[in-house]
Backbone bond lengths (Angstrom), bond angles and torsions (degrees), N, CA, C in turn:
res aa  C-N    CA-C-N  psi(-1)  N-CA   C-N-CA  omega(-1)  CA-C   N-CA-C  phi
1 M - - - 1.447 - - 1.524 109.22 -
2 F 1.300 117.38 143.41 1.453 122.36 -179.46 1.519 110.60 -80.72
3 P 1.340 117.49 135.50 1.457 119.32 177.15 1.525 109.86 -69.87
4 R 1.323 116.20 142.85 1.464 119.42 178.02 1.519 111.34 -75.67
5 N 1.305 116.71 -34.61 1.458 120.90 179.75 1.519 108.21 -120.51
6 P 1.350 118.59 99.62 1.467 119.98 -176.08 1.516 112.95 -62.99
7 R 1.312 118.79 -23.07 1.463 120.57 179.89 1.530 111.94 -72.65
8 A 1.346 116.71 -16.11 1.458 120.52 -179.89 1.525 112.20 -83.82
9 V 1.312 117.85 -12.70 1.463 122.30 -178.68 1.516 109.64 -86.12
10 R 1.318 117.76 135.53 1.461 122.25 178.90 1.515 109.30 -88.60
11 F 1.321 116.17 142.22 1.450 121.65 176.37 1.516 108.35 -84.03
12 P 1.329 124.09 163.43 1.444 127.12 22.83 1.520 115.80 -91.07
13 T 1.313 119.40 6.49 1.456 118.17 179.99 1.521 110.63 -65.97
14 T 1.314 115.61 152.98 1.458 120.39 176.18 1.515 108.46 -77.99
15 I 1.314 116.37 130.21 1.458 120.24 176.01 1.514 107.45 -79.47
16 R 1.295 116.57 129.03 1.450 120.11 178.24 1.525 107.60 -105.26
17 V 1.304 115.67 105.29 1.462 120.27 179.51 1.513 108.96 -128.39
18 H 1.292 115.86 143.23 1.454 120.19 173.64 1.518 106.73 -79.78
19 P 1.348 119.12 132.62 1.461 120.16 -174.64 1.518 113.84 -57.64
20 Y 1.337 118.13 -26.56 1.459 119.54 178.12 1.530 111.53 -70.80
21 Q 1.337 117.52 -22.94 1.456 121.26 -176.17 1.519 113.01 -88.57
22 D 1.293 118.20 -9.85 1.450 121.28 -174.11 1.523 109.77 -113.43
23 R 1.338 116.54 113.28 1.461 120.40 -177.22 1.520 112.27 -61.86
24 A 1.338 118.01 -31.99 1.465 120.67 -178.78 1.527 111.52 -69.24
25 L 1.320 117.11 -23.77 1.462 121.23 -179.40 1.527 111.14 -114.02
26 R 1.318 116.92 24.36 1.461 120.65 -174.24 1.528 112.39 -68.81
27 R 1.303 114.65 166.92 1.461 122.03 -179.90 1.527 109.41 -66.33
28 R 1.332 115.55 135.10 1.459 121.17 177.10 1.524 109.98 -80.88
29 K 1.323 115.85 170.14 1.464 120.56 179.30 1.525 112.14 -60.56
30 D 1.347 117.45 -31.10 1.465 119.87 -179.37 1.532 112.70 -82.68
31 G 1.346 118.16 4.02 1.456 121.81 176.37 1.513 114.97 94.04
32 T 1.341 118.40 -10.11 1.464 120.80 178.91 1.523 109.64 -86.99
33 F 1.325 116.09 164.08 1.455 120.77 177.55 1.514 110.06 -100.49
34 R 1.314 116.04 145.22 1.462 120.73 174.82 1.523 107.57 -66.52
35 E 1.332 116.66 133.11 1.462 121.98 -176.92 1.518 112.56 -94.06
36 V 1.319 117.62 -22.47 1.457 121.22 -175.29 1.519 109.92 -132.09
37 R 1.327 114.90 160.48 1.457 120.54 174.34 1.515 108.51 -156.13
38 L 1.303 115.57 162.50 1.455 123.02 173.68 1.520 106.52 -118.83
39 V 1.336 117.06 126.95 1.465 121.31 -176.64 1.520 110.52 -118.71
40 K 1.327 115.17 160.82 1.465 123.64 177.11 1.519 111.96 59.84
41 G 1.313 116.50 33.00 1.456 121.38 177.34 1.516 110.51 -112.49
42 R 1.320 115.15 177.50 1.459 120.25 -179.38 1.519 113.04 -83.43
43 S 1.331 117.45 -10.97 1.460 121.37 179.93 1.523 108.18 -152.61
44 P 1.344 117.93 171.03 1.465 119.90 176.43 1.526 112.74 -63.33
45 C 1.327 117.44 -16.68 1.467 121.86 -179.38 1.522 111.73 -105.61
46 A 1.320 117.79 25.26 1.464 121.49 178.15 1.521 108.88 -147.87
47 G 1.330 116.25 144.18 1.450 119.57 175.07 1.510 113.44 140.98
48 L 1.328 114.66 -163.20 1.455 122.42 -178.70 1.523 108.67 -87.79
49 P 1.338 118.23 130.45 1.461 120.94 -175.37 1.527 112.75 -76.39
50 E 1.329 115.58 133.43 1.457 122.16 175.37 1.520 109.01 -132.04
51 I 1.325 115.38 152.24 1.464 121.57 179.03 1.521 108.86 -129.51
52 R 1.319 115.85 141.29 1.460 120.82 177.32 1.522 108.20 -81.40
53 N 1.333 115.95 137.15 1.462 120.90 174.25 1.520 108.34 -130.93
54 V 1.313 118.14 -175.12 1.464 120.56 -176.04 1.520 112.68 -65.85
55 N 1.322 118.67 -23.47 1.458 122.09 -178.58 1.518 113.83 -96.96
56 G 1.296 118.26 -8.29 1.457 120.61 -177.11 1.507 110.59 146.16
57 V 1.327 115.90 -123.94 1.460 121.64 -176.34 1.519 109.36 -133.76
58 D 1.337 117.24 136.18 1.464 122.33 175.92 1.513 109.70 -119.98
59 R 1.336 116.15 138.30 1.458 120.88 173.25 1.513 108.27 -79.65
60 L 1.314 116.34 139.40 1.458 121.95 177.25 1.516 109.20 -107.60
61 C 1.309 115.44 145.89 1.460 119.95 175.05 1.516 107.83 -138.07
62 G 1.292 116.25 162.68 1.449 120.22 179.69 1.511 113.95 71.36
63 L 1.335 117.45 29.47 1.457 119.85 177.10 1.519 110.17 -68.37
64 H 1.312 115.48 146.49 1.456 121.19 173.65 1.519 108.58 -98.82
65 R 1.303 116.53 176.10 1.468 121.25 -178.17 1.529 111.69 -55.02
66 E 1.329 117.42 -40.80 1.464 120.56 -176.96 1.531 111.90 -63.51
67 E 1.338 117.15 -44.57 1.460 120.40 178.87 1.525 110.68 -66.01
68 A 1.336 116.44 -41.16 1.466 120.45 178.72 1.524 111.06 -62.76
69 T 1.327 116.73 -38.21 1.463 120.82 178.34 1.524 110.60 -61.34
70 V 1.339 116.46 -43.65 1.463 120.01 -179.76 1.526 110.39 -68.40
71 F 1.338 117.63 -41.05 1.466 121.11 175.91 1.520 110.08 -54.98
72 C 1.326 116.42 -52.75 1.461 120.29 -176.45 1.521 111.76 -66.38
73 R 1.310 117.06 -36.48 1.471 120.51 177.16 1.521 110.12 -62.45
74 E 1.330 116.68 -45.43 1.463 119.78 -179.13 1.526 111.56 -64.66
75 L 1.320 116.90 -31.38 1.463 121.02 177.91 1.525 112.45 -82.89
76 G 1.333 117.48 -7.09 1.456 121.15 -178.35 1.511 112.80 75.89
77 C 1.332 116.36 31.44 1.462 121.25 -172.68 1.521 114.64 -113.89
78 G 1.315 120.13 8.76 1.462 121.34 176.80 1.518 113.85 94.60
79 P 1.341 117.66 -178.12 1.469 122.59 -175.59 1.531 113.23 -83.66
80 A 1.336 115.43 160.82 1.470 121.04 176.02 1.520 109.55 -79.70
81 L 1.319 116.50 140.02 1.457 121.30 -178.59 1.515 113.52 -103.13
82 Q 1.337 117.65 -25.20 1.465 120.00 -175.79 1.516 109.34 -154.93
83 A 1.332 116.57 149.51 1.463 121.80 -179.21 1.524 110.20 -94.28
84 P 1.351 117.11 156.21 1.464 120.19 176.71 1.516 110.59 -76.68
85 R 1.318 115.38 -174.70 1.470 120.47 175.77 1.524 109.67 -54.65
86 Q 1.306 116.70 144.93 1.466 121.91 179.39 1.528 110.32 -99.48
87 D 1.311 118.39 33.38 1.457 123.94 -177.61 1.530 109.83 -77.69
88 G 1.327 117.76 111.06 1.455 121.87 -177.42 1.512 113.94 -60.94
89 S 1.335 118.81 -23.35 1.455 120.64 179.84 1.521 111.59 -75.77
90 V 1.323 117.57 -14.70 1.459 120.93 -177.49 1.517 111.38 -77.15
91 A 1.321 116.95 -43.44 1.460 119.70 -167.08 1.508 113.18 -111.97
92 R 1.300 113.71 152.95 1.448 121.67 162.92 1.511 103.34 -112.41
93 K 1.294 116.66 110.32 1.462 122.07 -170.55 1.519 110.43 -65.04
94 Y 1.306 117.29 124.20 1.452 123.41 -179.00 1.514 111.51 -103.71
95 M 1.306 117.58 -32.44 1.450 120.43 -175.91 1.511 110.36 -146.05
96 T 1.312 115.13 159.24 1.456 121.70 173.56 1.513 107.19 -128.93
97 C 1.317 116.22 121.30 1.460 121.98 178.91 1.518 108.91 -115.72
98 G 1.317 115.78 149.44 1.464 120.84 174.21 1.515 111.87 -86.84
99 G 1.347 116.77 -16.57 1.452 122.00 -179.45 1.515 113.54 101.16
100 D 1.343 117.34 -14.66 1.463 121.15 -179.46 1.531 112.66 -98.73
101 E 1.328 117.58 -4.48 1.463 121.13 -177.35 1.534 110.41 -66.59
102 L 1.329 115.91 149.16 1.461 120.61 178.85 1.518 111.87 -80.28
103 T 1.345 116.94 -33.94 1.464 121.42 179.82 1.524 109.42 -138.11
104 I 1.316 115.70 165.14 1.462 121.75 178.04 1.525 110.76 -60.30
105 R 1.321 117.72 -35.14 1.465 121.03 -179.15 1.524 112.52 -65.09
106 N 1.330 118.30 -15.70 1.461 121.48 176.11 1.524 111.92 -83.93
107 C 1.323 118.14 -9.30 1.466 122.34 178.30 1.529 109.24 -80.92
108 R 1.333 116.06 161.39 1.466 120.76 176.59 1.525 108.15 -77.86
109 L 1.328 116.77 121.31 1.460 121.44 -178.20 1.518 110.35 -97.68
110 N 1.321 116.36 141.81 1.454 123.11 179.35 1.522 108.22 -98.31
111 N 1.323 117.64 115.47 1.461 121.75 -178.30 1.524 113.11 -72.03
112 K 1.322 118.35 -9.08 1.464 121.31 -179.67 1.520 111.31 -94.98
113 F 1.328 116.75 19.90 1.458 121.26 -179.41 1.522 110.57 -60.41
114 R 1.324 115.60 137.50 1.459 121.95 172.77 1.512 107.29 -124.19
115 S 1.313 115.47 127.09 1.460 119.93 -177.73 1.517 109.76 -66.30
116 G 1.291 115.60 144.99 1.453 120.24 174.78 1.503 112.00 137.02
117 C 1.306 115.90 139.97 1.459 122.66 179.98 1.519 108.32 -140.52
118 D 1.307 115.07 164.01 1.451 121.01 166.96 1.525 104.60 -85.03
119 F 1.315 116.87 103.63 1.456 120.15 -168.02 1.514 114.22 -72.30
120 Q 1.316 117.91 -7.30 1.457 119.80 170.87 1.522 109.84 -75.31
121 R 1.331 116.96 -15.39 1.464 120.97 -173.81 1.524 112.80 -128.50
122 D 1.305 118.42 28.30 1.460 119.83 177.00 1.516 110.22 -55.06
123 A 1.321 116.16 144.30 1.466 121.40 178.97 1.521 108.88 -80.31
124 Q 1.308 117.17 109.03 1.458 122.22 175.72 1.517 108.59 -82.53
125 V 1.314 117.02 121.65 1.455 121.20 174.85 1.522 106.87 -98.07
126 V 1.323 116.22 124.66 1.458 121.23 177.21 1.516 107.26 -124.06
127 C 1.309 115.83 119.88 1.455 121.01 -179.12 1.531 109.02 -108.18
128 S 1.325 116.66 134.40 1.467 120.75 174.18 1.516 108.65 -161.19
129 G 1.292 118.31 132.88 1.456 121.98 179.08 1.502 113.40 127.23
130 G 1.309 120.60 -124.71 1.454 128.59 -170.98 1.516 119.46 -30.20
131 G 1.313 121.00 -34.82 1.457 123.01 175.93 1.506 106.61 -117.85
132 P 1.353 117.72 -136.32 1.450 117.64 170.93 1.528 109.65 -58.90
133 C 1.341 116.81 -23.38 1.461 123.10 178.78 1.534 109.25 -156.11
134 A 1.352 119.59 167.20 1.478 123.57 169.48 1.511 105.58 -119.99
135 A 1.311 122.13 172.94 1.459 118.42 -166.01 1.508 115.30 -121.03
136 H 1.319 115.68 146.02 1.454 122.20 162.62 1.517 107.48 -147.26
137 L 1.295 116.90 161.29 1.458 122.27 -179.57 1.508 109.16 -116.59
138 S 1.322 115.51 146.52 1.463 118.95 174.60 1.507 109.54 -133.67
C-alpha cells in the first residue's frame, strides 16, 4: 500500500508514491513531472535530496558538487557552492553528473543503485542565491 504522507516513512526503504499524490513531485505547467525534490528542509530549496524513479522515490546521499548543481538547477534554485563530505562509506553512488546538465535525467545513472544511507551523514542540499536560492551542501 502507498503511504499517504511520504515524509512520515523512515528510510532506507524506498518510498512508493504515485506522482499525482505527492505535491513535491506534482505535474508542472508544461505537463512534465518534477524529477527531484528536497525534503525536511526549511524551504523548497533546502533539504535532503530525493529523486523519482519507476518504483517511487529514493533518497540520495553522498552527492558531489556537480550533482548538487544539477539538483538546484532543476529546482530553479541556482548553482552549488560547495560539496559535501567525500566519505565513500556514506554514499552508494546513483548518478554521475558533469554539472552542466539541465536535469538529473541528463546525468549518467547507475543501474546498480541500492537504496540506503548513513542517516547521520545525509547530504543536506541548501540552495540560496542566483534563483529563488543558490546552493551549498553540508
